[in-house]
C-alpha positions in Angstrom: -0.1 -0.1 0.0 1.6 3.3 -1.0 1.2 7.0 0.1 -1.4 7.7 -2.4 -3.8 4.8 -1.5 -3.5 5.7 2.3 -4.1 9.3 1.7 -7.1 8.5 -0.6 -8.4 6.2 2.5 -8.1 8.9 5.0 -10.1 11.4 2.9 -12.8 8.9 2.4 -12.8 8.6 6.3 -12.8 12.4 6.7 -16.0 12.6 4.4 -17.9 9.6 5.8 -16.1 8.4 8.9 -18.1 8.4 12.1 -15.3 8.0 14.8 -11.7 9.0 15.4 -10.8 5.6 16.9 -11.9 3.6 13.7 -10.0 6.3 11.7 -6.6 5.8 13.8 -7.0 2.0 13.7 -7.6 2.0 10.1 -4.5 4.5 9.5 -2.2 2.3 11.8 -3.1 -1.0 9.8 -2.5 0.8 6.3 0.9 2.4 7.5 1.9 -1.0 8.8 1.3 -2.5 5.5 3.2 0.1 3.9 6.3 -1.1 5.8 6.4 1.3 8.8 7.2 -1.1 11.8 4.4 1.0 14.1 4.3 0.2 17.8 2.0 3.2 18.8 0.1 5.8 17.3 -1.8 8.6 19.2 -4.2 11.5 18.4 -5.5 13.9 21.1 -8.1 16.5 20.3 -9.9 18.9 22.8 -13.5 18.5 23.3 -16.6 21.1 24.0 -18.3 18.7 26.5 -19.5 19.6 29.9 -17.7 16.5 31.4 -14.7 16.0 29.4 -11.7 18.5 28.4 -9.7 16.0 26.1 -10.3 12.8 24.0 -7.2 10.7 23.9 -7.3 8.2 21.0 -4.3 5.6 21.2 -3.7 2.7 18.8 -1.1 0.0 19.9 0.1 -2.8 18.1 -0.9 -5.3 21.0 -4.4 -3.9 21.9 -5.6 -1.9 18.9 -7.5 1.5 19.0 -8.8 2.8 22.2 -10.3 6.1 23.5 -9.7 7.7 26.8 -12.1 10.7 28.1 -10.0 12.9 30.2 -12.3 14.7 33.0 -12.0 18.6 33.2 -11.0 17.9 37.1 -8.7 15.0 36.2 -4.9 15.8 36.6 -5.1 19.3 35.1 -1.1 19.5 35.4 -0.5 16.4 33.5 -0.3 18.0 29.9 2.3 20.5 31.5 4.5 17.4 32.0 4.1 16.2 28.4 6.2 16.2 25.3 3.5 18.4 23.7 3.6 21.0 26.3 7.5 21.0 25.8 6.7 21.6 22.1 4.4 24.4 22.6 6.8 26.3 25.1 9.6 25.9 22.5 7.5 26.8 19.5 8.1 23.4 17.9 5.8 21.8 15.4 7.3 18.5 15.3 10.0 16.7 17.7 11.6 13.2 17.9 13.2 11.5 20.7 15.4 8.6 19.7 17.1 6.0 21.8 19.2 7.4 24.4 17.1 10.6 24.4 13.8 8.6 24.6 15.3 6.8 27.5 16.5 9.6 29.4 13.4 12.1 28.8 11.6 12.7 31.9 8.1 12.9 30.5 5.7 10.6 32.3 4.2 9.7 29.0 7.3 7.9 27.9 7.4 5.5 31.0 5.1 2.8 29.2 6.9 3.2 25.9 10.2 2.6 27.5 9.0 -0.7 29.1 7.5 -1.8 25.6 11.1 -1.3 24.2 10.4 2.0 22.1 13.4 3.1 20.4 12.0 6.3 18.4 9.0 8.8 19.1 8.0 11.4 16.8 5.4 14.1 17.7 3.4 16.7 15.7 1.4 19.6 16.6 -1.3 20.6 14.2 -3.0 24.0 14.9 -6.6 24.8 13.5 -7.0 28.3 12.6 -10.6 28.9 13.5 -11.3 31.9 15.4 -15.4 30.6 15.7 -14.3 27.4 17.4 -11.4 28.5 19.8 -12.0 25.3 21.8 -10.8 23.3 19.1 -7.3 24.7 19.0 -5.4 21.6 17.3 -4.5 18.1 17.3 -1.6 16.4 19.1 -0.2 13.4 17.2 2.5 10.9 18.0 4.1 7.9 16.7 6.3 5.4 18.2 8.2 2.1 17.0 10.4 -0.6 18.5 12.4 -1.1 15.5 16.2 -1.2 16.3 17.8 2.1 15.2 14.2 3.6 15.1 12.1 4.8 11.9 14.1 5.0 8.7 14.3 8.2 6.7 11.4 7.1 4.4 9.2 6.1 7.5 9.4 9.6 9.0 8.8 11.2 5.5 5.5 9.0 4.9 4.3 9.7 8.4 5.0 13.4 8.1 3.3 13.6 4.7 0.0 11.8 6.2 -0.1 14.1 9.3 -2.1 16.8 7.5 -4.8 14.6 5.8 -5.2 12.5 9.0 -5.6 15.7 11.4 -8.0 17.2 8.8 -10.1 13.8 8.7 -9.9 13.8 12.6 -10.9 17.6 12.8 -14.2 16.9 10.6 -15.2 14.0 12.8 -14.4 15.9 15.9 -16.5 19.0 14.7 -19.5 16.7 14.4 -18.9 15.4 17.7 -18.8 18.9 19.0 -22.0 19.7 17.4 -23.5 16.6 19.0 -22.0 17.5 22.5 -23.3 21.1 22.3 -26.7 19.9 21.3 -26.9 17.3 23.9 -25.8 19.7 26.5 -28.0 22.8 25.7 -31.2 21.4 24.2 -31.0 17.7 25.2 -30.3 14.8 23.0 -33.6 14.1 21.8 -34.4 17.4 20.8 -30.7 17.7 19.4 -31.3 14.9 17.0 -34.4 16.5 15.8 -32.3 19.7 15.0 -29.6 17.5 13.4 -32.5 15.9 11.4 -33.4 19.3 9.8 -36.0 20.7 12.2 -34.5 24.1 12.4 -36.9 26.6 11.2 -39.0 28.5 13.5 -42.4 26.8 13.9 -41.2 23.4 12.5 -42.1 20.6 14.8 -44.7 18.3 15.8 -48.0 17.6 17.9 -47.2 15.0 20.7 -48.7 13.4 23.5 -46.6 13.5 26.5 -46.3 13.6 30.3 -45.1 16.9 31.6 -42.7 17.2 34.7 -42.4 20.6 36.1 -40.1 21.0 39.0 -39.0 23.9 41.1 -37.1 24.7 44.4 -38.6 26.3 47.2 -36.6 28.9 49.1 -34.1 29.6 46.4 -34.9 33.3 46.1 -34.2 34.1 49.8 -31.0 32.1 49.4 -29.9 34.0 46.5 -30.2 37.0 48.4 -27.6 36.1 51.1 -25.4 33.4 49.3 -22.0 34.4 47.6 -22.4 34.0 43.8 -20.0 31.2 43.5 -21.3 29.1 46.3 -24.9 29.6 44.8 -24.2 28.4 41.6 -22.4 25.4 43.0 -25.4 24.9 45.3 -28.0 25.2 42.5 -25.9 22.8 40.4 -26.1 20.1 43.1 -30.0 20.4 43.1 -30.5 20.5 39.4 -28.3 17.3 39.1 -30.6 15.8 42.0 -33.6 16.5 39.7 -31.9 15.8 36.2 -30.3 12.3 37.0 -33.7 10.6 37.9 -35.7 12.3 35.1 -33.0 11.0 32.5 -32.8 7.4 34.1 -36.4 7.2 33.8 -37.0 8.0 30.1 -37.4 11.6 30.6 -36.3 14.4 28.4 -35.1 17.8 30.1 -36.2 20.7 27.8 -35.3 23.6 29.9 -33.8 24.7 33.1 -36.0 27.5 34.4 -33.8 29.4 36.7 -34.0 26.9 40.0 -36.4 24.5 38.1 -37.0 22.7 35.0 -39.4 21.3 32.4 -39.1 17.8 31.3 -41.4 15.3 29.4 -41.8 11.5 28.9 -43.2 11.5 25.5 -45.7 8.8 24.5 -45.3 6.8 21.4 -45.2 3.3 20.1 -42.8 2.1 22.8 -44.2 4.1 25.6 -47.8 4.0 26.6 -49.4 6.7 28.7 -49.5 4.2 31.5 -45.7 3.4 31.2 -44.8 7.0 30.8 -46.9 8.1 33.9 -45.3 5.4 36.0 -42.0 6.5 35.0 -42.6 10.1 35.6 -43.8 9.3 39.4 -40.6 7.1 39.7 -38.4 10.1 38.6 -40.2 12.7 40.9 -39.8 10.4 43.8 -36.3 9.6 43.1 -35.5 13.3 42.6 -37.1 14.2 45.9 -35.1 11.7 47.6 -31.9 12.9 45.7 -32.7 16.4 46.6 -33.2 15.7 50.1 -29.7 14.2 50.3 -28.2 17.4 48.8 -30.1 19.4 51.7 -28.2 17.0 54.0 -24.7 17.9 52.6 -25.6 21.4 53.5 -27.3 20.8 56.8 -25.8 24.2 58.1 -27.5 26.1 55.3 -30.9 27.0 54.4 -32.8 24.0 53.0 -34.2 23.8 49.5 -37.4 22.0 49.3 -38.4 20.7 45.8 -41.9 20.8 44.3 -42.9 18.6 41.5 -46.0 18.4 39.3 -47.1 15.9 36.6 -49.6 16.4 34.0 -50.6 14.8 30.6 -51.5 16.6 27.6 -51.2 17.0 23.9 -48.6 19.9 23.0 -46.6 21.2 20.2 -42.9 19.9 20.4 -40.5 22.2 18.1 -38.9 25.3 17.4 -40.1 28.7 18.8 -38.6 32.2 19.1 -37.3 34.6 16.8 -35.7 34.4 13.4 -32.3 34.4 14.9 -32.7 32.7 18.4 -34.7 29.5 18.6 -35.6 27.1 21.6 -36.8 23.4 21.0 -39.3 23.0 23.6 -43.1 22.3 24.2 -46.0 24.7 24.2 -49.5 24.5 24.7 -52.6 24.8 27.5 -51.1 21.5 29.2 -47.7 23.3 29.8 -49.3 25.9 31.5 -51.6 23.9 33.5 -48.6 21.8 34.8 -46.8 25.1 35.7 -50.0 26.1 37.6 -50.3 22.8 39.6 -46.5 23.3 40.8 -47.5 26.7 42.2 -50.1 25.1 44.5 -47.4 22.9 46.0 -46.7 25.0 48.9 -50.3 25.9 49.9 -51.3 22.4 49.7 -48.4 21.2 51.7 -47.4 18.6 49.1 -44.0 18.0 47.2 -45.5 16.0 44.3 -49.0 16.8 42.8 -50.3 14.5 40.1 -53.4 15.7 37.6 -56.3 13.4 37.3 -55.1 11.6 34.0 -51.5 11.0 35.8 -53.3 9.7 38.8 -55.5 7.3 36.8 -52.8 5.9 34.5 -49.5 5.8 36.9 -50.5 2.7 38.7 -49.6 4.2 42.0 -52.0 4.5 45.1 -53.2 7.9 45.2 -55.2 10.3 47.5 -57.5 13.1 46.0 -56.6 16.7 47.4 -60.0 18.0 46.3 -60.7 20.3 43.1 -58.6 23.6 42.7 -58.7 26.7 40.6 -55.6 26.9 38.4 -54.6 30.6 37.1 -55.8 31.0 33.8 -57.7 27.9 33.7 -61.5 28.1 33.5 -62.7 24.9 35.3 -61.4 23.5 38.4 -59.0 20.6 38.4 -59.0 17.7 40.7 -55.4 17.2 41.9 -54.0 14.0 43.7 -51.0 13.1 45.9 -49.3 9.6 46.2 -50.8 7.7 49.1 -47.9 6.4 50.9 -46.8 5.9 54.6 -44.3 8.6 54.5 -45.0 12.4 53.8 -43.4 13.6 50.4 -43.4 17.0 51.8 -41.0 16.3 54.3 -38.5 14.9 51.8 -37.1 18.4 50.7 
């Protein structure tokens, strides 16, 4: 296999490939077929992800290709002790460590290579000049061999010539991953797939049946008046995570964080009946109440923040709303307003979890009627329900 064939394959992967791990694995196999005695190949790319800052893709002759996701909090100083940090500090785009230099180098990343008998290590830094995506600053690539005497001159030349197309293909795949990660983080995975599927015009969407979940913290405003901003954001994040985790674990989709609360849905479809959706929503709400209680326990010396949740069923518009330049993928309709009005009654009724009549009938949980109540903006009164259990959910916040 020659240079042209490998380059053509890389370009094809850049156009159609779905993963950098597969790109790296196929690249390594083709380079070996071209006669390069590759021991290890590596590509690192920064990410735009709320959980991870870097994705390390490593191919080894013994194990193939694998990806390691590096958390934002994980060893932030590790990069400073890497050969790539050395290259950046010295303005180098390509560096090479051979034999004694490789063995004597103090970079922690070289420790495994030394035990594997590496004799040569070549590193490349490729910059991505894109002001609109400053987080994707570039790629770090490296190649190692255990061949006696290291890479031959023609091997070094071949690898160097393949770095630009390989980086470009990885960049294209990373941009798609970035788009997906951003959509997942800011609009949710389900809504994000609708956007990626082309539902981007204002007013585009569909009418769906769904269970609605509205949750809100009680007591946050007084806390916001006295807490320091950094501590307040940290505390709010813990409570929102207590709500979000159970919702996502029970087939829910979070559409919007509404300050100190959220709006979520459990859509009804072929694989999700109203009964299943209602039961899942109740389980999610109960789990969120319990998780929120644990967060309050962690802050026992501070003001407690109770959680109120309302569950309702209805037909809503699910799609894009907003201005021509700023859209939100969410749900709108009378049922959404009713769910919000229900949540506002939790305090006066002394309940942390309120169910509308359709949810109470469908969820399969024992319920107790709380009487008929007027919801602001709704003409007729609505009968509301709570879960009939031995414990009082109002004490869980």
